[in-house]
PyMOL Python script that loads the backbone (N, CA, C, O; Angstrom):
from pymol import cmd

cmd.read_pdbstr("""\
ATOM      1  N   UNK A   1       7.907 -17.935 -16.600  1.00  0.00           N
ATOM      2  CA  UNK A   1       7.232 -16.881 -15.865  1.00  0.00           C
ATOM      3  C   UNK A   1       7.879 -16.670 -14.497  1.00  0.00           C
ATOM      4  O   UNK A   1       8.030 -15.534 -14.047  1.00  0.00           O
ATOM      5  N   UNK A   2       8.258 -17.762 -13.841  1.00  0.00           N
ATOM      6  CA  UNK A   2       8.890 -17.659 -12.531  1.00  0.00           C
ATOM      7  C   UNK A   2      10.236 -16.949 -12.647  1.00  0.00           C
ATOM      8  O   UNK A   2      10.591 -16.145 -11.785  1.00  0.00           O
ATOM      9  N   UNK A   3      10.980 -17.243 -13.703  1.00  0.00           N
ATOM     10  CA  UNK A   3      12.265 -16.588 -13.937  1.00  0.00           C
ATOM     11  C   UNK A   3      12.077 -15.086 -14.119  1.00  0.00           C
ATOM     12  O   UNK A   3      12.877 -14.299 -13.613  1.00  0.00           O
ATOM     13  N   UNK A   4      11.041 -14.682 -14.828  1.00  0.00           N
ATOM     14  CA  UNK A   4      10.790 -13.260 -15.054  1.00  0.00           C
ATOM     15  C   UNK A   4      10.490 -12.550 -13.734  1.00  0.00           C
ATOM     16  O   UNK A   4      10.933 -11.420 -13.526  1.00  0.00           O
ATOM     17  N   UNK A   5       9.750 -13.197 -12.849  1.00  0.00           N
ATOM     18  CA  UNK A   5       9.453 -12.606 -11.547  1.00  0.00           C
ATOM     19  C   UNK A   5      10.721 -12.463 -10.715  1.00  0.00           C
ATOM     20  O   UNK A   5      10.914 -11.451 -10.040  1.00  0.00           O
ATOM     21  N   UNK A   6      11.587 -13.476 -10.761  1.00  0.00           N
ATOM     22  CA  UNK A   6      12.845 -13.419 -10.012  1.00  0.00           C
ATOM     23  C   UNK A   6      13.732 -12.301 -10.539  1.00  0.00           C
ATOM     24  O   UNK A   6      14.353 -11.575  -9.763  1.00  0.00           O
ATOM     25  N   UNK A   7      13.790 -12.164 -11.848  1.00  0.00           N
ATOM     26  CA  UNK A   7      14.611 -11.109 -12.460  1.00  0.00           C
ATOM     27  C   UNK A   7      14.051  -9.739 -12.109  1.00  0.00           C
ATOM     28  O   UNK A   7      14.809  -8.824 -11.785  1.00  0.00           O
ATOM     29  N   UNK A   8      12.732  -9.588 -12.171  1.00  0.00           N
ATOM     30  CA  UNK A   8      12.105  -8.308 -11.842  1.00  0.00           C
ATOM     31  C   UNK A   8      12.354  -7.949 -10.378  1.00  0.00           C
ATOM     32  O   UNK A   8      12.655  -6.797 -10.067  1.00  0.00           O
ATOM     33  N   UNK A   9      12.233  -8.915  -9.490  1.00  0.00           N
ATOM     34  CA  UNK A   9      12.491  -8.678  -8.075  1.00  0.00           C
ATOM     35  C   UNK A   9      13.948  -8.282  -7.849  1.00  0.00           C
ATOM     36  O   UNK A   9      14.234  -7.372  -7.070  1.00  0.00           O
ATOM     37  N   UNK A  10      14.860  -8.959  -8.523  1.00  0.00           N
ATOM     38  CA  UNK A  10      16.282  -8.635  -8.408  1.00  0.00           C
ATOM     39  C   UNK A  10      16.556  -7.211  -8.879  1.00  0.00           C
ATOM     40  O   UNK A  10      17.305  -6.481  -8.230  1.00  0.00           O
ATOM     41  N   UNK A  11      15.964  -6.811  -9.992  1.00  0.00           N
ATOM     42  CA  UNK A  11      16.158  -5.461 -10.524  1.00  0.00           C
ATOM     43  C   UNK A  11      15.611  -4.427  -9.548  1.00  0.00           C
ATOM     44  O   UNK A  11      16.243  -3.394  -9.329  1.00  0.00           O
ATOM     45  N   UNK A  12      14.461  -4.683  -8.964  1.00  0.00           N
ATOM     46  CA  UNK A  12      13.879  -3.746  -8.005  1.00  0.00           C
ATOM     47  C   UNK A  12      14.758  -3.616  -6.769  1.00  0.00           C
ATOM     48  O   UNK A  12      14.983  -2.507  -6.286  1.00  0.00           O
ATOM     49  N   UNK A  13      15.255  -4.733  -6.254  1.00  0.00           N
ATOM     50  CA  UNK A  13      16.126  -4.695  -5.076  1.00  0.00           C
ATOM     51  C   UNK A  13      17.404  -3.923  -5.377  1.00  0.00           C
ATOM     52  O   UNK A  13      17.845  -3.114  -4.560  1.00  0.00           O
ATOM     53  N   UNK A  14      18.001  -4.164  -6.539  1.00  0.00           N
ATOM     54  CA  UNK A  14      19.223  -3.449  -6.914  1.00  0.00           C
ATOM     55  C   UNK A  14      18.937  -1.955  -7.038  1.00  0.00           C
ATOM     56  O   UNK A  14      19.739  -1.137  -6.588  1.00  0.00           O
ATOM     57  N   UNK A  15      17.816  -1.592  -7.636  1.00  0.00           N
ATOM     58  CA  UNK A  15      17.456  -0.177  -7.780  1.00  0.00           C
ATOM     59  C   UNK A  15      17.270   0.491  -6.423  1.00  0.00           C
ATOM     60  O   UNK A  15      17.743   1.607  -6.207  1.00  0.00           O
ATOM     61  N   UNK A  16      16.581  -0.191  -5.506  1.00  0.00           N
ATOM     62  CA  UNK A  16      16.355   0.374  -4.174  1.00  0.00           C
ATOM     63  C   UNK A  16      17.686   0.560  -3.443  1.00  0.00           C
ATOM     64  O   UNK A  16      17.924   1.606  -2.840  1.00  0.00           O
ATOM     65  N   UNK A  17      18.538  -0.436  -3.497  1.00  0.00           N
ATOM     66  CA  UNK A  17      19.846  -0.316  -2.850  1.00  0.00           C
ATOM     67  C   UNK A  17      20.674   0.796  -3.472  1.00  0.00           C
ATOM     68  O   UNK A  17      21.338   1.548  -2.758  1.00  0.00           O
ATOM     69  N   UNK A  18      20.642   0.908  -4.785  1.00  0.00           N
ATOM     70  CA  UNK A  18      21.377   1.977  -5.468  1.00  0.00           C
ATOM     71  C   UNK A  18      20.862   3.351  -5.034  1.00  0.00           C
ATOM     72  O   UNK A  18      21.646   4.269  -4.790  1.00  0.00           O
ATOM     73  N   UNK A  19      19.546   3.479  -4.941  1.00  0.00           N
ATOM     74  CA  UNK A  19      18.957   4.751  -4.528  1.00  0.00           C
ATOM     75  C   UNK A  19      19.345   5.099  -3.101  1.00  0.00           C
ATOM     76  O   UNK A  19      19.666   6.251  -2.806  1.00  0.00           O
ATOM     77  N   UNK A  20      19.318   4.116  -2.218  1.00  0.00           N
ATOM     78  CA  UNK A  20      19.676   4.363  -0.820  1.00  0.00           C
ATOM     79  C   UNK A  20      21.143   4.753  -0.692  1.00  0.00           C
ATOM     80  O   UNK A  20      21.483   5.650   0.078  1.00  0.00           O
ATOM     81  N   UNK A  21      22.003   4.091  -1.434  1.00  0.00           N
ATOM     82  CA  UNK A  21      23.438   4.360  -1.331  1.00  0.00           C
ATOM     83  C   UNK A  21      23.796   5.709  -1.935  1.00  0.00           C
ATOM     84  O   UNK A  21      24.580   6.457  -1.352  1.00  0.00           O
ATOM     85  N   UNK A  22      23.235   6.028  -3.091  1.00  0.00           N
ATOM     86  CA  UNK A  22      23.621   7.265  -3.777  1.00  0.00           C
ATOM     87  C   UNK A  22      22.943   8.498  -3.208  1.00  0.00           C
ATOM     88  O   UNK A  22      23.510   9.590  -3.259  1.00  0.00           O
ATOM     89  N   UNK A  23      21.735   8.347  -2.664  1.00  0.00           N
ATOM     90  CA  UNK A  23      21.005   9.512  -2.152  1.00  0.00           C
ATOM     91  C   UNK A  23      20.183   9.120  -0.924  1.00  0.00           C
ATOM     92  O   UNK A  23      18.965   8.967  -1.014  1.00  0.00           O
ATOM     93  N   UNK A  24      20.839   8.962   0.207  1.00  0.00           N
ATOM     94  CA  UNK A  24      20.097   8.525   1.396  1.00  0.00           C
ATOM     95  C   UNK A  24      19.043   9.524   1.874  1.00  0.00           C
ATOM     96  O   UNK A  24      18.007   9.117   2.401  1.00  0.00           O
ATOM     97  N   UNK A  25      19.288  10.806   1.701  1.00  0.00           N
ATOM     98  CA  UNK A  25      18.303  11.803   2.132  1.00  0.00           C
ATOM     99  C   UNK A  25      17.033  11.689   1.299  1.00  0.00           C
ATOM    100  O   UNK A  25      15.926  11.747   1.835  1.00  0.00           O
ATOM    101  N   UNK A  26      17.193  11.528   0.003  1.00  0.00           N
ATOM    102  CA  UNK A  26      16.027  11.379  -0.887  1.00  0.00           C
ATOM    103  C   UNK A  26      15.284  10.084  -0.578  1.00  0.00           C
ATOM    104  O   UNK A  26      14.053  10.054  -0.587  1.00  0.00           O
ATOM    105  N   UNK A  27      16.027   9.018  -0.306  1.00  0.00           N
ATOM    106  CA  UNK A  27      15.392   7.745   0.029  1.00  0.00           C
ATOM    107  C   UNK A  27      14.594   7.874   1.325  1.00  0.00           C
ATOM    108  O   UNK A  27      13.498   7.324   1.436  1.00  0.00           O
ATOM    109  N   UNK A  28      15.135   8.594   2.297  1.00  0.00           N
ATOM    110  CA  UNK A  28      14.412   8.804   3.559  1.00  0.00           C
ATOM    111  C   UNK A  28      13.145   9.609   3.322  1.00  0.00           C
ATOM    112  O   UNK A  28      12.109   9.334   3.927  1.00  0.00           O
ATOM    113  N   UNK A  29      13.224  10.598   2.446  1.00  0.00           N
ATOM    114  CA  UNK A  29      12.030  11.385   2.118  1.00  0.00           C
ATOM    115  C   UNK A  29      10.956  10.510   1.477  1.00  0.00           C
ATOM    116  O   UNK A  29       9.774  10.635   1.800  1.00  0.00           O
ATOM    117  N   UNK A  30      11.365   9.629   0.573  1.00  0.00           N
ATOM    118  CA  UNK A  30      10.399   8.744  -0.084  1.00  0.00           C
ATOM    119  C   UNK A  30       9.749   7.789   0.908  1.00  0.00           C
ATOM    120  O   UNK A  30       8.548   7.532   0.827  1.00  0.00           O
ATOM    121  N   UNK A  31      10.535   7.262   1.844  1.00  0.00           N
ATOM    122  CA  UNK A  31       9.978   6.370   2.858  1.00  0.00           C
ATOM    123  C   UNK A  31       8.995   7.130   3.743  1.00  0.00           C
ATOM    124  O   UNK A  31       7.935   6.607   4.087  1.00  0.00           O
ATOM    125  N   UNK A  32       9.343   8.357   4.111  1.00  0.00           N
ATOM    126  CA  UNK A  32       8.450   9.167   4.946  1.00  0.00           C
ATOM    127  C   UNK A  32       7.138   9.440   4.207  1.00  0.00           C
ATOM    128  O   UNK A  32       6.064   9.364   4.804  1.00  0.00           O
ATOM    129  N   UNK A  33       7.219   9.755   2.930  1.00  0.00           N
ATOM    130  CA  UNK A  33       6.011   9.997   2.136  1.00  0.00           C
ATOM    131  C   UNK A  33       5.153   8.739   2.085  1.00  0.00           C
ATOM    132  O   UNK A  33       3.929   8.807   2.196  1.00  0.00           O
ATOM    133  N   UNK A  34       5.799   7.599   1.918  1.00  0.00           N
ATOM    134  CA  UNK A  34       5.062   6.328   1.889  1.00  0.00           C
ATOM    135  C   UNK A  34       4.335   6.059   3.197  1.00  0.00           C
ATOM    136  O   UNK A  34       3.168   5.667   3.196  1.00  0.00           O
ATOM    137  N   UNK A  35       5.033   6.272   4.326  1.00  0.00           N
ATOM    138  CA  UNK A  35       4.400   6.037   5.624  1.00  0.00           C
ATOM    139  C   UNK A  35       3.278   7.037   5.880  1.00  0.00           C
ATOM    140  O   UNK A  35       2.265   6.680   6.480  1.00  0.00           O
ATOM    141  N   UNK A  36       3.440   8.275   5.439  1.00  0.00           N
ATOM    142  CA  UNK A  36       2.367   9.253   5.595  1.00  0.00           C
ATOM    143  C   UNK A  36       1.141   8.842   4.784  1.00  0.00           C
ATOM    144  O   UNK A  36       0.007   9.017   5.229  1.00  0.00           O
ATOM    145  N   UNK A  37       1.374   8.296   3.597  1.00  0.00           N
ATOM    146  CA  UNK A  37       0.256   7.827   2.777  1.00  0.00           C
ATOM    147  C   UNK A  37      -0.481   6.681   3.435  1.00  0.00           C
ATOM    148  O   UNK A  37      -1.712   6.661   3.452  1.00  0.00           O
ATOM    149  N   UNK A  38       0.259   5.722   3.977  1.00  0.00           N
ATOM    150  CA  UNK A  38      -0.363   4.591   4.661  1.00  0.00           C
ATOM    151  C   UNK A  38      -1.115   5.073   5.897  1.00  0.00           C
ATOM    152  O   UNK A  38      -2.214   4.601   6.188  1.00  0.00           O
ATOM    153  N   UNK A  39      -0.518   6.012   6.617  1.00  0.00           N
ATOM    154  CA  UNK A  39      -1.154   6.539   7.820  1.00  0.00           C
ATOM    155  C   UNK A  39      -2.463   7.255   7.490  1.00  0.00           C
ATOM    156  O   UNK A  39      -3.466   7.060   8.176  1.00  0.00           O
ATOM    157  N   UNK A  40      -2.455   8.066   6.462  1.00  0.00           N
ATOM    158  CA  UNK A  40      -3.683   8.786   6.108  1.00  0.00           C
ATOM    159  C   UNK A  40      -4.746   7.835   5.577  1.00  0.00           C
ATOM    160  O   UNK A  40      -5.937   8.055   5.799  1.00  0.00           O
ATOM    161  N   UNK A  41      -4.334   6.780   4.879  1.00  0.00           N
ATOM    162  CA  UNK A  41      -5.300   5.790   4.404  1.00  0.00           C
ATOM    163  C   UNK A  41      -5.933   5.059   5.588  1.00  0.00           C
ATOM    164  O   UNK A  41      -7.142   4.829   5.603  1.00  0.00           O
ATOM    165  N   UNK A  42      -5.126   4.697   6.570  1.00  0.00           N
ATOM    166  CA  UNK A  42      -5.659   4.023   7.753  1.00  0.00           C
ATOM    167  C   UNK A  42      -6.587   4.944   8.528  1.00  0.00           C
ATOM    168  O   UNK A  42      -7.615   4.504   9.044  1.00  0.00           O
ATOM    169  N   UNK A  43      -6.230   6.221   8.613  1.00  0.00           N
ATOM    170  CA  UNK A  43      -7.086   7.189   9.293  1.00  0.00           C
ATOM    171  C   UNK A  43      -8.425   7.305   8.564  1.00  0.00           C
ATOM    172  O   UNK A  43      -9.478   7.382   9.196  1.00  0.00           O
ATOM    173  N   UNK A  44      -8.375   7.316   7.230  1.00  0.00           N
ATOM    174  CA  UNK A  44      -9.607   7.397   6.452  1.00  0.00           C
ATOM    175  C   UNK A  44     -10.495   6.189   6.659  1.00  0.00           C
ATOM    176  O   UNK A  44     -11.714   6.324   6.769  1.00  0.00           O
ATOM    177  N   UNK A  45      -9.897   5.001   6.713  1.00  0.00           N
ATOM    178  CA  UNK A  45     -10.683   3.789   6.968  1.00  0.00           C
ATOM    179  C   UNK A  45     -11.277   3.850   8.373  1.00  0.00           C
ATOM    180  O   UNK A  45     -12.430   3.471   8.578  1.00  0.00           O
ATOM    181  N   UNK A  46     -10.502   4.319   9.328  1.00  0.00           N
ATOM    182  CA  UNK A  46     -11.021   4.453  10.697  1.00  0.00           C
ATOM    183  C   UNK A  46     -12.176   5.430  10.771  1.00  0.00           C
ATOM    184  O   UNK A  46     -13.174   5.160  11.440  1.00  0.00           O
ATOM    185  N   UNK A  47     -12.056   6.567  10.092  1.00  0.00           N
ATOM    186  CA  UNK A  47     -13.152   7.541  10.058  1.00  0.00           C
ATOM    187  C   UNK A  47     -14.393   6.943   9.409  1.00  0.00           C
ATOM    188  O   UNK A  47     -15.511   7.150   9.880  1.00  0.00           O
ATOM    189  N   UNK A  48     -14.190   6.208   8.336  1.00  0.00           N
ATOM    190  CA  UNK A  48     -15.318   5.572   7.644  1.00  0.00           C
ATOM    191  C   UNK A  48     -16.026   4.585   8.561  1.00  0.00           C
ATOM    192  O   UNK A  48     -17.255   4.577   8.641  1.00  0.00           O
ATOM    193  N   UNK A  49     -15.254   3.755   9.252  1.00  0.00           N
ATOM    194  CA  UNK A  49     -15.864   2.759  10.148  1.00  0.00           C
ATOM    195  C   UNK A  49     -16.586   3.448  11.305  1.00  0.00           C
ATOM    196  O   UNK A  49     -17.654   3.003  11.726  1.00  0.00           O
ATOM    197  N   UNK A  50     -16.007   4.527  11.816  1.00  0.00           N
ATOM    198  CA  UNK A  50     -16.659   5.261  12.904  1.00  0.00           C
ATOM    199  C   UNK A  50     -17.985   5.834  12.444  1.00  0.00           C
ATOM    200  O   UNK A  50     -18.979   5.744  13.164  1.00  0.00           O
ATOM    201  N   UNK A  51     -18.017   6.413  11.272  1.00  0.00           N
ATOM    202  CA  UNK A  51     -19.266   6.977  10.739  1.00  0.00           C
ATOM    203  C   UNK A  51     -20.279   5.871  10.419  1.00  0.00           C
ATOM    204  O   UNK A  51     -21.487   6.063  10.557  1.00  0.00           O
ATOM    205  N   UNK A  52     -19.777   4.734   9.998  1.00  0.00           N
ATOM    206  CA  UNK A  52     -20.663   3.611   9.684  1.00  0.00           C
ATOM    207  C   UNK A  52     -21.350   3.101  10.951  1.00  0.00           C
ATOM    208  O   UNK A  52     -22.528   2.746  10.912  1.00  0.00           O
ATOM    209  N   UNK A  53     -20.637   3.063  12.056  1.00  0.00           N
ATOM    210  CA  UNK A  53     -21.208   2.607  13.322  1.00  0.00           C
ATOM    211  C   UNK A  53     -22.204   3.615  13.844  1.00  0.00           C
ATOM    212  O   UNK A  53     -23.237   3.242  14.398  1.00  0.00           O
ATOM    213  N   UNK A  54     -21.898   4.908  13.669  1.00  0.00           N
ATOM    214  CA  UNK A  54     -22.804   5.949  14.158  1.00  0.00           C
ATOM    215  C   UNK A  54     -23.969   6.002  13.231  1.00  0.00           C
ATOM    216  O   UNK A  54     -24.880   6.805  13.428  1.00  0.00           O
TER     217      UNK A  54
END
""", "prot")
cmd.dss("prot")
cmd.show_as("cartoon", "prot")
cmd.util.cbc("prot")
cmd.orient("prot")
């Protein structure tokens, strides 16, 4: 099981590096989308906590 996790992690790292090298603009877009998603999720949690306190 540990070997399978190591192999899966290696494949993911190779894929990410390949994507960054072959299409850096697309990779930057994907990272921006990811950060926007995290930001909106954090904003939603903040709004929820604010409403919960009020």
